[in-house]
C-alpha positions in Angstrom: -49.6 77.9 42.5 -52.6 76.5 40.6 -53.3 72.8 41.1 -52.2 70.5 38.2 -54.6 67.7 39.4 -55.1 65.1 36.6 -52.4 66.6 34.4 -49.6 64.6 32.9 -46.0 65.7 32.4 -43.2 63.9 30.5 -39.7 64.8 31.7 -36.9 63.7 29.3 -33.7 63.2 31.3 -35.8 62.8 34.4 -33.5 60.3 36.1 -31.0 63.1 37.0 -31.0 65.0 40.2 -32.7 68.0 38.5 -35.0 65.8 36.5 -36.1 64.0 39.7 -36.7 67.3 41.4 -38.9 68.3 38.5 -40.9 65.1 38.7 -41.4 65.6 42.5 -42.5 69.2 41.9 -45.2 68.1 39.4 -46.3 65.4 41.8 -46.6 67.9 44.6 -48.8 70.0 42.4 -51.1 67.1 41.8 -49.9 66.0 38.4 -48.5 62.6 37.2 -44.8 62.8 36.1 -43.4 60.4 33.5 -39.6 60.1 33.5 -38.2 59.4 30.0 -34.6 58.5 30.3 -31.9 56.0 29.1 -31.1 55.5 32.8 -33.6 53.8 35.2 -35.5 55.8 37.8 -37.4 54.7 40.8 -41.1 54.9 40.4 -43.7 55.8 43.0 -47.3 57.0 43.2 -47.8 59.4 40.3 -44.1 59.1 39.1 -43.7 56.6 36.3 -40.7 55.7 34.2 -40.3 54.8 30.5 -37.0 53.8 29.0 -36.4 56.4 26.3 -33.5 57.4 24.1 -34.3 60.9 22.8 -31.9 60.4 19.8 -34.2 57.7 18.6 -37.5 59.0 17.0 -39.2 55.6 17.4 -38.4 55.6 21.1 -39.9 59.0 21.5 -43.0 57.9 19.6 -43.3 54.9 21.9 -42.8 56.9 25.0 -45.7 59.3 24.1 -48.0 56.4 23.1 -47.3 54.5 26.3 -47.8 57.6 28.4 -51.1 58.4 26.8 -52.3 54.8 27.2 -51.2 54.5 30.9 -52.2 58.0 32.0 -54.9 59.3 29.6 -52.9 61.9 27.7 -50.0 64.4 27.8 -50.2 68.0 29.0 -46.6 69.0 29.5 -43.2 68.2 28.1 -40.0 69.1 30.0 -36.7 68.7 28.1 -34.0 68.2 30.8 -31.9 65.6 28.9 -28.5 66.9 28.2 -25.1 65.8 26.9 -22.0 67.3 28.7 -19.6 66.1 26.0 -17.4 69.0 25.3 -13.7 69.0 24.5 -13.6 72.7 23.4 -11.5 73.3 20.3 -10.4 69.7 20.3 -14.0 68.5 19.8 -14.4 66.4 16.7 -17.3 66.5 14.2 -18.7 63.4 15.8 -18.5 65.1 19.2 -20.4 68.1 17.8 -23.1 66.0 16.1 -23.5 63.8 19.2 -23.9 66.8 21.6 -26.3 68.7 19.4 -28.3 65.5 18.7 -29.1 65.2 22.4 -29.3 68.9 23.5 -31.1 70.4 20.6 -32.4 67.9 18.0 -33.7 65.6 20.7 -35.7 68.4 22.3 -37.0 69.6 18.9 -38.1 66.1 17.9 -39.7 65.3 21.2 -41.7 68.5 21.1 -42.8 68.0 17.5 -44.0 64.5 18.3 -45.8 65.7 21.4 -47.9 68.3 19.5 -50.8 65.9 18.6 -51.1 64.8 22.2 -51.0 68.3 23.5 -53.6 69.4 20.9 -55.9 66.6 22.2 -55.9 68.3 25.6 -56.8 71.7 24.1 -53.6 73.3 25.3 -50.3 72.5 26.8 -46.8 73.7 27.7 -43.2 72.8 26.9 -40.3 73.8 29.1 -36.7 73.2 28.2 -33.4 73.8 29.8 -31.0 76.4 28.5 -28.2 77.7 30.8 -26.2 80.7 31.9 -23.6 79.2 29.5 -25.8 80.5 26.6 -24.8 84.0 27.5 -21.3 83.9 28.9 -18.1 82.6 27.3 -16.5 79.9 29.5 -13.0 78.6 29.2 -12.6 75.2 27.5 -16.2 75.0 26.4 -17.8 75.1 23.0 -20.4 72.4 22.4 -22.3 72.9 25.6 -22.6 76.6 25.4 -23.5 76.5 21.7 -26.2 74.0 22.2 -27.7 75.9 25.1 -27.8 79.1 23.0 -29.4 77.2 20.2 -32.1 76.0 22.6 -33.2 79.6 23.1 -33.6 80.1 19.4 -35.5 76.8 19.2 -37.8 77.9 22.1 -38.7 81.2 20.6 -39.5 79.8 17.1 -41.5 76.8 18.4 -43.4 79.2 20.7 -44.4 81.1 17.6 -45.3 77.9 15.6 -47.3 76.4 18.4 -49.2 79.5 19.6 -52.2 78.8 17.4 -52.6 75.5 19.2 -52.4 77.2 22.6 -49.2 75.4 23.4 -46.7 77.6 25.2 -42.9 77.0 24.9 -40.5 78.5 27.4 -37.0 77.9 28.7 -35.3 78.1 32.1 -31.6 78.9 32.4 -30.2 77.7 35.7 -27.0 79.0 37.3 -24.6 76.5 39.0 -27.1 74.0 40.3 -26.7 71.0 42.7 -26.8 68.4 39.9 -25.2 65.2 38.9 -22.2 67.0 37.4 -21.5 69.2 40.4 -22.2 66.4 42.8 -19.6 64.2 41.1 -17.0 67.0 40.7 -17.3 68.0 44.3 -17.2 64.4 45.6 -20.8 64.8 46.8 -19.6 67.7 49.1 -22.4 70.3 49.0 -20.6 72.7 51.4 -17.5 72.6 49.2 -19.5 73.2 46.0 -21.4 76.1 47.7 -18.1 77.7 48.7 -16.8 77.6 45.2 -20.1 78.9 43.7 -20.5 81.7 46.3 -18.5 84.4 44.6 -20.4 83.9 41.3 -23.9 84.1 42.6 -25.7 86.9 44.5 -27.3 84.2 46.7 -23.9 83.1 47.8 -24.5 79.4 47.0 -25.5 76.9 44.4 -29.0 76.9 43.1 -31.1 74.1 44.5 -32.6 71.6 42.0 -35.9 72.2 43.7 -35.8 75.9 43.0 -35.4 75.2 39.3 -38.1 72.6 39.5 -40.7 74.9 41.0 -40.0 77.4 38.2 -40.6 74.7 35.6 -44.0 73.8 37.2 -45.0 77.5 37.4 -44.3 77.9 33.7 -46.6 74.9 32.9 -49.3 76.0 35.3 -52.2 78.4 34.7 -50.3 80.9 36.9 -47.7 81.1 34.1 -50.2 81.5 31.3 -48.9 84.9 30.3 -45.3 83.7 29.7 -44.5 82.4 26.2 -41.4 82.2 24.1 -39.4 83.4 27.1 -36.2 82.5 29.0 -36.4 82.6 32.8 -33.1 82.7 34.6 -33.0 80.6 37.8 -29.5 81.5 38.5 -29.2 82.9 42.0 -28.1 86.2 40.6 -25.3 84.9 38.4 -26.3 86.9 35.4 -26.9 90.1 37.4 -23.3 90.4 38.5 -21.8 90.8 35.0 -18.5 92.7 34.9 -18.7 93.5 38.6 -18.2 89.8 39.3 -14.5 90.3 40.4 -15.5 93.0 42.8 -18.3 90.8 44.2 -15.8 88.0 44.7 -13.5 90.4 46.7 -16.4 91.7 48.8 -17.6 88.2 49.6 -14.2 87.0 50.5 -13.7 90.1 52.7 -17.0 89.5 54.4 
């Protein structure tokens, strides 16, 4: 992968397991990563933290200005921040607006405010997180799946709008990934979580946060320069199984 030496990436929602993996991947590629989150994150060499609420336009503006002042500019934006608020059919209007404000509007506004900074660098890249949930109906869910599907529409249309500025916009769609949510649901038992995930993924396990992170960095790097307005599945084969999923479960259990 091309070196990202002297590049600067902002990662909204970077205090999560996946967000931290993305920050570390940028650091490994030579870039500086700035974590923008409402939750604190540990800083280190070339990993910074700025307290940022992505539902607050002023906070986004300040995050970008502070990043540019501290690190010289902004080259990449990664929208990891996500709300998991979802009560299915029992979700209220307030629930809907709250979830969409974080998952879709927050990403849209952060990108829009980033454009002047990316233009100053002559080019740039935005990567945001959709999900396998954007394509498959899941019991008890409405808000999360709808917002993740909306992210794909947002990605395609912002890619078109920003192409003249040489700013590429893409999305990654992870499968079940070792993340804050699955860690908490499994009681921090990775083996248990892998066992539950195995029948649904060709790889026979959860996706690692680092696997998703490396794909994000690839999409930002010159190596990914031919990819724009696209969705990249990092799902361990979840989407490939399709209607044969039940047969795959039986085969894996038999094996």
